[in-house]
C-alpha atoms as a printed R data frame, in Angstrom:
    type eleno elety resid chain resno       x       y       z
1   ATOM     1    CA   UNK     A     1  -7.789   1.146 -16.212
2   ATOM     2    CA   UNK     A     2  -8.137  -0.674 -13.013
3   ATOM     3    CA   UNK     A     3  -8.220  -0.807  -9.128
4   ATOM     4    CA   UNK     A     4  -5.941  -3.760  -8.560
5   ATOM     5    CA   UNK     A     5  -2.663  -4.392  -9.291
6   ATOM     6    CA   UNK     A     6   0.264  -6.699  -8.600
7   ATOM     7    CA   UNK     A     7   3.293  -7.938 -10.111
8   ATOM     8    CA   UNK     A     8   3.164 -11.561 -10.821
9   ATOM     9    CA   UNK     A     9   6.270 -14.197 -11.063
10  ATOM    10    CA   UNK     A    10   6.179 -17.607 -12.022
11  ATOM    11    CA   UNK     A    11   8.376 -20.172 -10.314
12  ATOM    12    CA   UNK     A    12   8.894 -23.511 -11.586
13  ATOM    13    CA   UNK     A    13   4.776 -24.544 -12.124
14  ATOM    14    CA   UNK     A    14   3.189 -22.047  -9.400
15  ATOM    15    CA   UNK     A    15   2.512 -18.334  -9.342
16  ATOM    16    CA   UNK     A    16   3.249 -15.605  -7.201
17  ATOM    17    CA   UNK     A    17   1.901 -12.306  -6.282
18  ATOM    18    CA   UNK     A    18   3.886  -9.561  -5.217
19  ATOM    19    CA   UNK     A    19   3.377  -5.620  -4.308
20  ATOM    20    CA   UNK     A    20  -0.320  -6.137  -4.556
21  ATOM    21    CA   UNK     A    21  -2.147  -2.766  -4.391
22  ATOM    22    CA   UNK     A    22  -5.728  -1.931  -3.946
23  ATOM    23    CA   UNK     A    23  -6.194   1.716  -5.247
24  ATOM    24    CA   UNK     A    24  -9.473   3.642  -4.805
25  ATOM    25    CA   UNK     A    25  -9.532   5.586  -8.056
26  ATOM    26    CA   UNK     A    26  -9.158   3.835 -11.101
27  ATOM    27    CA   UNK     A    27  -5.332   4.207 -12.508
28  ATOM    28    CA   UNK     A    28  -3.561   3.539 -15.864
29  ATOM    29    CA   UNK     A    29  -0.146   2.704 -14.297
30  ATOM    30    CA   UNK     A    30   1.501   2.344 -10.586
31  ATOM    31    CA   UNK     A    31   3.562   5.124 -10.429
32  ATOM    32    CA   UNK     A    32   6.573   5.658  -7.557
33  ATOM    33    CA   UNK     A    33   4.536   8.541  -5.940
34  ATOM    34    CA   UNK     A    34   1.404   7.046  -5.242
35  ATOM    35    CA   UNK     A    35   0.661   7.490  -1.693
36  ATOM    36    CA   UNK     A    36   0.408   4.034   1.011
37  ATOM    37    CA   UNK     A    37  -2.469   4.716   3.378
38  ATOM    38    CA   UNK     A    38  -2.025   1.507   5.299
39  ATOM    39    CA   UNK     A    39  -1.264  -2.421   4.826
40  ATOM    40    CA   UNK     A    40  -3.028  -5.587   5.246
41  ATOM    41    CA   UNK     A    41  -1.754  -9.045   5.912
42  ATOM    42    CA   UNK     A    42  -3.798 -12.230   4.616
43  ATOM    43    CA   UNK     A    43  -2.740 -15.889   3.979
44  ATOM    44    CA   UNK     A    44  -1.756 -16.272   0.663
45  ATOM    45    CA   UNK     A    45  -3.183 -14.817  -2.669
46  ATOM    46    CA   UNK     A    46  -6.207 -16.980  -4.068
47  ATOM    47    CA   UNK     A    47  -7.362 -17.258  -7.357
48  ATOM    48    CA   UNK     A    48  -6.468 -13.837  -9.184
49  ATOM    49    CA   UNK     A    49  -3.642 -14.106 -11.821
50  ATOM    50    CA   UNK     A    50  -2.117 -11.350 -14.044
51  ATOM    51    CA   UNK     A    51  -4.162  -9.717 -16.541
52  ATOM    52    CA   UNK     A    52  -2.991 -11.058 -20.138
53  ATOM    53    CA   UNK     A    53  -0.649 -12.984 -18.245
54  ATOM    54    CA   UNK     A    54   1.902 -10.266 -17.748
55  ATOM    55    CA   UNK     A    55   4.960 -11.240 -15.612
56  ATOM    56    CA   UNK     A    56   7.609  -9.637 -13.781
57  ATOM    57    CA   UNK     A    57   6.329  -6.055 -14.150
58  ATOM    58    CA   UNK     A    58   3.374  -4.146 -12.412
59  ATOM    59    CA   UNK     A    59   0.321  -4.944 -14.363
60  ATOM    60    CA   UNK     A    60  -3.748  -5.108 -13.574
61  ATOM    61    CA   UNK     A    61  -5.187  -8.326 -11.475
62  ATOM    62    CA   UNK     A    62  -7.645 -10.546 -12.843
63  ATOM    63    CA   UNK     A    63  -9.728 -11.348  -9.799
64  ATOM    64    CA   UNK     A    64 -10.941 -14.775 -10.951
65  ATOM    65    CA   UNK     A    65 -13.949 -14.281  -8.479
66  ATOM    66    CA   UNK     A    66 -11.099 -13.559  -5.847
67  ATOM    67    CA   UNK     A    67 -13.356 -11.389  -3.486
68  ATOM    68    CA   UNK     A    68 -10.677  -9.971  -0.822
69  ATOM    69    CA   UNK     A    69  -9.555  -7.197  -2.695
70  ATOM    70    CA   UNK     A    70 -12.796  -5.359  -3.893
71  ATOM    71    CA   UNK     A    71 -14.050  -6.686  -0.225
72  ATOM    72    CA   UNK     A    72 -11.343  -4.638   1.260
73  ATOM    73    CA   UNK     A    73 -11.995  -2.127  -1.094
74  ATOM    74    CA   UNK     A    74 -15.555  -1.424  -0.300
75  ATOM    75    CA   UNK     A    75 -14.709  -1.446   3.177
76  ATOM    76    CA   UNK     A    76 -12.255   1.563   3.590
77  ATOM    77    CA   UNK     A    77 -14.250   3.325   1.083
78  ATOM    78    CA   UNK     A    78 -17.613   3.238   3.272
79  ATOM    79    CA   UNK     A    79 -14.969   4.310   6.080
80  ATOM    80    CA   UNK     A    80 -13.800   7.130   4.558
81  ATOM    81    CA   UNK     A    81 -15.428   8.032   1.251
82  ATOM    82    CA   UNK     A    82 -12.807  10.896   0.758
83  ATOM    83    CA   UNK     A    83  -9.932   8.101  -0.262
84  ATOM    84    CA   UNK     A    84  -9.200   8.670  -3.712
85  ATOM    85    CA   UNK     A    85  -6.585   9.758  -6.161
86  ATOM    86    CA   UNK     A    86  -3.058   7.800  -6.265
87  ATOM    87    CA   UNK     A    87  -4.199   6.571  -2.850
88  ATOM    88    CA   UNK     A    88  -3.962   2.681  -2.340
89  ATOM    89    CA   UNK     A    89  -3.821  -0.014   0.190
90  ATOM    90    CA   UNK     A    90  -0.843  -2.323   0.280
91  ATOM    91    CA   UNK     A    91  -1.686  -6.179   0.283
92  ATOM    92    CA   UNK     A    92   0.945  -8.298   2.178
93  ATOM    93    CA   UNK     A    93   0.690 -12.089   2.799
94  ATOM    94    CA   UNK     A    94   1.902 -14.646   5.206
95  ATOM    95    CA   UNK     A    95   2.949 -16.455   1.653
96  ATOM    96    CA   UNK     A    96   2.948 -15.387  -1.837
97  ATOM    97    CA   UNK     A    97   2.204 -18.303  -3.712
98  ATOM    98    CA   UNK     A    98  -1.057 -18.064  -5.529
99  ATOM    99    CA   UNK     A    99  -3.891 -20.894  -4.926
100 ATOM   100    CA   UNK     A   100  -7.506 -20.484  -3.475
101 ATOM   101    CA   UNK     A   101  -6.923 -23.836  -2.080
102 ATOM   102    CA   UNK     A   102  -4.941 -23.549   1.167
103 ATOM   103    CA   UNK     A   103  -3.833 -27.047   1.564
104 ATOM   104    CA   UNK     A   104  -2.670 -27.139  -1.729
105 ATOM   105    CA   UNK     A   105  -0.971 -23.629  -1.453
106 ATOM   106    CA   UNK     A   106   1.044 -24.865   1.548
107 ATOM   107    CA   UNK     A   107   1.889 -28.069  -0.125
108 ATOM   108    CA   UNK     A   108   3.113 -26.369  -3.162
109 ATOM   109    CA   UNK     A   109   4.651 -23.946  -1.008
110 ATOM   110    CA   UNK     A   110   6.771 -26.593   0.800
111 ATOM   111    CA   UNK     A   111   7.909 -28.488  -2.175
112 ATOM   112    CA   UNK     A   112   9.789 -25.090  -3.359
113 ATOM   113    CA   UNK     A   113  13.587 -24.302  -2.726
114 ATOM   114    CA   UNK     A   114  13.555 -21.120  -0.901
115 ATOM   115    CA   UNK     A   115  17.506 -20.995  -0.956
116 ATOM   116    CA   UNK     A   116  17.187 -20.435  -4.919
117 ATOM   117    CA   UNK     A   117  13.875 -18.138  -5.297
118 ATOM   118    CA   UNK     A   118  12.561 -15.098  -3.947
119 ATOM   119    CA   UNK     A   119   9.477 -15.763  -2.177
120 ATOM   120    CA   UNK     A   120   9.019 -12.886   0.140
121 ATOM   121    CA   UNK     A   121   7.669  -9.316  -1.034
122 ATOM   122    CA   UNK     A   122   9.945  -6.739  -0.826
123 ATOM   123    CA   UNK     A   123   7.133  -4.303   0.322
124 ATOM   124    CA   UNK     A   124   7.377  -6.034   3.862
125 ATOM   125    CA   UNK     A   125  10.686  -3.674   4.175
126 ATOM   126    CA   UNK     A   126   8.212  -0.517   4.155
127 ATOM   127    CA   UNK     A   127   6.997   1.570   7.104
128 ATOM   128    CA   UNK     A   128   3.354   1.649   7.099
129 ATOM   129    CA   UNK     A   129   0.835   4.131   8.772
130 ATOM   130    CA   UNK     A   130  -0.981   1.054   9.545
131 ATOM   131    CA   UNK     A   131  -1.142  -2.685   9.655
132 ATOM   132    CA   UNK     A   132  -4.147  -4.924   9.677
133 ATOM   133    CA   UNK     A   133  -4.399  -8.304  10.396
134 ATOM   134    CA   UNK     A   134  -6.608 -10.931   8.196
135 ATOM   135    CA   UNK     A   135  -5.079 -14.125   8.692
136 ATOM   136    CA   UNK     A   136  -7.759 -15.859  10.270
137 ATOM   137    CA   UNK     A   137  -6.891 -18.444  13.384
138 ATOM   138    CA   UNK     A   138  -4.475 -20.759  14.871
139 ATOM   139    CA   UNK     A   139  -3.008 -22.955  11.856
140 ATOM   140    CA   UNK     A   140   0.155 -25.168  12.693
141 ATOM   141    CA   UNK     A   141   1.211 -24.768   9.220
142 ATOM   142    CA   UNK     A   142   1.331 -20.942   9.167
143 ATOM   143    CA   UNK     A   143   1.978 -20.097  12.429
144 ATOM   144    CA   UNK     A   144   5.810 -19.500  12.017
145 ATOM   145    CA   UNK     A   145   5.481 -17.645   9.114
146 ATOM   146    CA   UNK     A   146   3.610 -14.681  11.295
147 ATOM   147    CA   UNK     A   147   6.271 -14.033  13.238
148 ATOM   148    CA   UNK     A   148   8.140 -11.954  10.757
149 ATOM   149    CA   UNK     A   149   5.447  -9.518  10.859
150 ATOM   150    CA   UNK     A   150   6.367  -8.423  14.336
151 ATOM   151    CA   UNK     A   151   9.419  -6.672  12.717
152 ATOM   152    CA   UNK     A   152   7.335  -4.927   9.897
153 ATOM   153    CA   UNK     A   153   7.205  -0.717  10.925
154 ATOM   154    CA   UNK     A   154   3.961   0.484  11.456
155 ATOM   155    CA   UNK     A   155   2.296   2.949  13.302
156 ATOM   156    CA   UNK     A   156  -0.321   1.103  14.751
157 ATOM   157    CA   UNK     A   157  -1.232  -2.770  14.448
158 ATOM   158    CA   UNK     A   158  -4.809  -3.748  14.493
159 ATOM   159    CA   UNK     A   159  -7.296  -6.778  13.733
160 ATOM   160    CA   UNK     A   160 -10.857  -7.753  14.631
161 ATOM   161    CA   UNK     A   161 -11.244 -10.871  16.930
162 ATOM   162    CA   UNK     A   162 -13.542 -13.292  15.356
163 ATOM   163    CA   UNK     A   163 -14.306 -14.658  19.236
164 ATOM   164    CA   UNK     A   164 -15.474 -11.780  21.042
165 ATOM   165    CA   UNK     A   165 -16.492  -9.686  17.874
166 ATOM   166    CA   UNK     A   166 -13.963  -6.560  19.316
167 ATOM   167    CA   UNK     A   167 -11.368  -4.519  17.385
168 ATOM   168    CA   UNK     A   168  -7.992  -4.853  19.101
169 ATOM   169    CA   UNK     A   169  -4.814  -2.576  18.595
170 ATOM   170    CA   UNK     A   170  -1.900  -5.197  18.883
171 ATOM   171    CA   UNK     A   171  -0.575  -8.045  17.347
172 ATOM   172    CA   UNK     A   172  -2.683 -10.900  17.372
173 ATOM   173    CA   UNK     A   173  -1.470 -14.181  19.304
174 ATOM   174    CA   UNK     A   174  -1.898 -17.685  17.777
175 ATOM   175    CA   UNK     A   175  -4.779 -18.533  19.952
176 ATOM   176    CA   UNK     A   176  -6.828 -15.648  18.457
177 ATOM   177    CA   UNK     A   177  -8.819 -15.699  14.958
178 ATOM   178    CA   UNK     A   178  -7.812 -12.149  13.671
179 ATOM   179    CA   UNK     A   179 -11.187 -12.258  11.335
180 ATOM   180    CA   UNK     A   180 -10.384 -12.673   7.277
181 ATOM   181    CA   UNK     A   181 -13.263  -9.907   5.268
182 ATOM   182    CA   UNK     A   182 -14.855 -13.332   4.411
183 ATOM   183    CA   UNK     A   183 -18.289 -13.266   6.418
184 ATOM   184    CA   UNK     A   184 -16.780 -10.159   8.362
185 ATOM   185    CA   UNK     A   185 -19.649  -7.493   9.811
186 ATOM   186    CA   UNK     A   186 -18.613  -4.569   8.217
187 ATOM   187    CA   UNK     A   187 -20.254  -2.511  10.817
188 ATOM   188    CA   UNK     A   188 -17.831  -4.171  13.714
189 ATOM   189    CA   UNK     A   189 -14.821  -3.000  12.003
190 ATOM   190    CA   UNK     A   190 -16.254   0.666  10.145
191 ATOM   191    CA   UNK     A   191 -16.115   2.596  13.244
192 ATOM   192    CA   UNK     A   192 -12.451   1.725  13.869
193 ATOM   193    CA   UNK     A   193 -11.176   2.264  10.343
194 ATOM   194    CA   UNK     A   194 -12.574   5.775  10.484
195 ATOM   195    CA   UNK     A   195 -10.142   6.796  13.226
196 ATOM   196    CA   UNK     A   196  -7.440   5.894  10.755
197 ATOM   197    CA   UNK     A   197  -8.410   8.710   8.750
198 ATOM   198    CA   UNK     A   198  -6.625  10.773  11.504
199 ATOM   199    CA   UNK     A   199  -2.867   8.992  10.814
200 ATOM   200    CA   UNK     A   200  -1.216  11.103   7.753
201 ATOM   201    CA   UNK     A   201  -0.280   8.952   4.782
202 ATOM   202    CA   UNK     A   202   2.790   9.044   3.933
203 ATOM   203    CA   UNK     A   203   4.754   8.181   0.513
204 ATOM   204    CA   UNK     A   204   6.103   4.590   0.795
């Protein structure tokens, strides 16, 4: 049983994490009829690895100190305590190579022959109720990766602007810092997140 699930692959010497899900109740396995309430977009997976090093099949995540997933679950649960059952949030990333050191992750990613390996998550082709951007600020090494999320279908886009501490319902420009959950003041986002419960959930 667990709250956090994903499918990990190992390509060359690097782990990649795809189809990452944050559930609000513990489950014993992923089901095709589970209900996605929305999605978030971060930079890249950090220190979390597959439990028991299971690869290429959905498995529980060994967080290994990675705080984004439990923090995300806690914030959304505070905003809507009724979340539970088979509901989950999809976690997308600018790139999917696992490494808590962003500079190392980018360096390793650039060394990969992306013409020969699958390096994006197929869930980016889904249609979501909402898409919450958590990818931080202007970064010349990451900005080009952000553009593909303009085509990800969602009823609502939003982010917390780290400069003026306000929520915005649009796609963040590169000169804007879309605040990550690390150090986030939850009172700034919870009132906005409460309104998301009015958007009907869809089965992904």
